[in-house]
C-alpha positions in Angstrom: 188.0 74.8 -7.7 184.5 74.3 -6.2 184.1 71.9 -3.3 180.8 70.0 -3.2 178.9 70.7 0.0 175.5 70.0 1.4 174.5 73.0 3.5 171.6 73.5 5.8 169.4 76.5 4.7 166.4 75.7 6.9 165.0 79.0 8.2 168.1 80.9 7.0 167.5 84.0 4.9 168.5 83.7 1.3 168.1 86.9 -0.9 167.3 86.4 -4.5 167.6 89.6 -6.7 165.5 89.3 -9.8 162.0 88.5 -10.8 162.2 86.5 -14.0 162.1 82.9 -14.9 165.6 82.1 -13.7 164.9 83.7 -10.3 161.6 81.9 -10.0 163.3 78.5 -10.6 165.9 79.3 -8.0 163.2 80.4 -5.4 161.2 77.2 -6.0 164.3 75.1 -5.2 165.2 77.1 -2.1 161.7 76.8 -0.8 161.8 73.0 -1.4 164.7 72.9 0.9 163.0 75.0 3.5 164.9 78.2 3.1 163.5 81.5 4.1 163.6 83.5 0.8 163.5 87.3 0.1 162.9 88.2 -3.5 163.8 91.7 -4.6 162.8 93.1 -8.0 160.8 96.0 -9.4 159.0 93.6 -11.7 158.0 90.1 -10.9 156.3 87.2 -12.6 152.8 86.5 -11.3 154.0 83.0 -10.1 155.9 84.7 -7.3 152.7 85.9 -5.6 151.2 82.4 -6.0 154.3 80.9 -4.3 153.9 83.4 -1.5 150.4 82.2 -0.8 151.6 78.6 -0.8 154.6 79.1 1.4 153.1 81.4 4.1 155.9 83.1 6.1 158.7 81.6 4.0 158.7 84.0 1.1 159.1 87.7 1.3 158.6 89.8 -1.8 160.0 93.3 -2.1 158.9 95.1 -5.3 161.8 97.5 -5.6 165.2 97.9 -7.3 168.3 96.4 -5.7 169.5 98.1 -2.6 172.3 96.9 -0.3 170.0 97.1 2.7 168.0 94.2 1.3 170.9 91.8 1.4 173.0 92.9 4.4 171.4 90.3 6.7 171.3 87.4 4.2 172.9 84.1 4.7 173.3 83.6 1.0 172.6 85.9 -2.0 171.7 84.9 -5.5 171.9 87.5 -8.3 169.5 86.7 -11.1 168.9 90.0 -12.8 169.3 90.6 -16.6 171.7 93.5 -16.0 175.4 92.8 -15.7 176.2 96.0 -13.8 173.6 95.2 -11.1 174.8 91.6 -10.7 178.4 92.9 -10.4 177.3 95.4 -7.7 175.6 92.5 -5.8 178.8 90.4 -6.0 181.1 93.2 -4.9 179.0 94.0 -1.9 178.8 90.4 -0.8 182.5 89.9 -1.1 183.3 93.0 0.9 180.9 91.8 3.6 181.7 88.1 3.6 178.3 87.0 2.3 178.4 84.0 0.0 177.0 85.0 -3.4 176.0 83.3 -6.7 175.6 85.2 -9.9 173.5 82.9 -12.0 175.1 83.7 -15.4 178.7 84.6 -14.4 180.9 82.2 -12.6 183.6 84.8 -12.3 181.6 86.8 -9.8 180.2 83.8 -7.9 181.5 82.3 -4.6 179.5 79.2 -5.2 177.6 77.5 -7.9 174.3 75.6 -7.6 174.3 72.1 -9.2 171.4 70.7 -11.0 169.7 68.3 -8.6 166.8 65.8 -8.0 165.2 65.2 -4.6 163.4 62.1 -3.5 162.7 62.8 0.2 166.0 62.4 2.0 167.7 61.2 -1.2 169.3 64.2 -3.0 171.5 63.7 -6.1 173.4 66.7 -7.5 175.1 67.1 -10.9 177.6 69.7 -11.9 179.9 70.3 -14.8 181.5 73.3 -13.0 179.6 75.6 -15.3 181.1 74.2 -18.5 178.0 72.5 -19.9 174.7 73.1 -18.2 173.0 71.2 -21.0 175.0 68.0 -20.1 174.0 68.5 -16.4 170.3 68.8 -17.5 170.6 65.6 -19.6 172.1 63.6 -16.8 169.4 64.9 -14.4 166.7 63.6 -16.8 168.4 60.2 -16.9 168.6 60.1 -13.1 165.0 61.1 -12.7 164.0 58.0 -14.7 166.4 55.8 -12.8 165.4 57.0 -9.3 161.6 57.4 -9.4 159.3 58.9 -6.7 159.2 55.5 -4.9 162.7 56.2 -3.6 161.4 58.7 -1.2 159.7 55.9 0.8 162.6 53.5 0.1 165.2 55.8 1.7 163.0 56.3 4.7 162.6 52.5 5.1 166.4 52.0 4.8 166.9 54.6 7.5 164.5 52.7 9.8 166.1 49.4 9.0 169.5 50.8 9.8 168.3 52.1 13.1 167.0 48.7 14.1 170.1 46.8 13.0 172.3 49.2 15.1 169.9 48.7 18.0 169.4 44.9 17.9 172.9 43.6 17.1 176.2 44.0 18.8 178.6 42.2 16.4 180.2 44.8 14.1 180.9 42.3 11.3 177.3 41.1 11.4 176.0 44.7 11.4 178.1 45.6 8.4 176.9 42.6 6.4 173.2 43.3 7.2 173.6 46.9 6.3 175.0 45.8 2.9 172.1 43.3 2.4 169.2 45.6 3.0 170.1 47.9 0.1 169.4 45.0 -2.3 166.0 44.3 -0.8 162.8 45.3 -2.7 160.5 47.6 -0.8 158.0 44.8 0.4 160.9 42.6 1.6 162.4 45.6 3.4 159.1 46.3 5.1 158.9 42.7 6.3 162.5 42.9 7.6 161.6 46.1 9.6 158.5 44.4 11.0 160.5 41.4 12.2 163.3 43.5 13.6 160.8 45.7 15.4 159.3 42.6 17.1 162.8 41.6 18.2 163.3 44.9 19.9 160.1 44.5 21.8 161.2 41.0 23.0 164.6 42.1 24.2 
């Protein structure tokens, strides 16, 4: 059974073996979460080189076939080649050397699975069917993207600032809990006014 876990990949090396569309999608997501990515494949889509220009210092490209040396220092490994024997070799090496590995099309050889997700700043929502129906996960993702639009990026940051001010300005635990419940029902403009008022309180203390 897979345990849902948010893991910090900032500046950690993730090796992605493969240069096709699936590997490209994985690399884009890893870079979005500030991972340091090494891509290994003898053939790569042109988009990989475009990504390298955009993410200077975050993306390393090795145009070569898979070799164990390319993954021995990786924090995580993702096998995304179109050859089952290579993916199996990647998995076997990782398991022998205690490196967490995901084989994108074979859950049997994976130590972890990567859920479908949407990101709105600090708000991250993940969806998984434990590999049983990726199509359902994709459908739910589309529904959530509509329900939680881009404005939630600002909204979550505002909620974080409002929470900080409440914890700073109030001592009564019951009052703090009630206020923390109330702010999540405030529209953005009302939340901004709340933060402005609470900030002034802090200056007057």
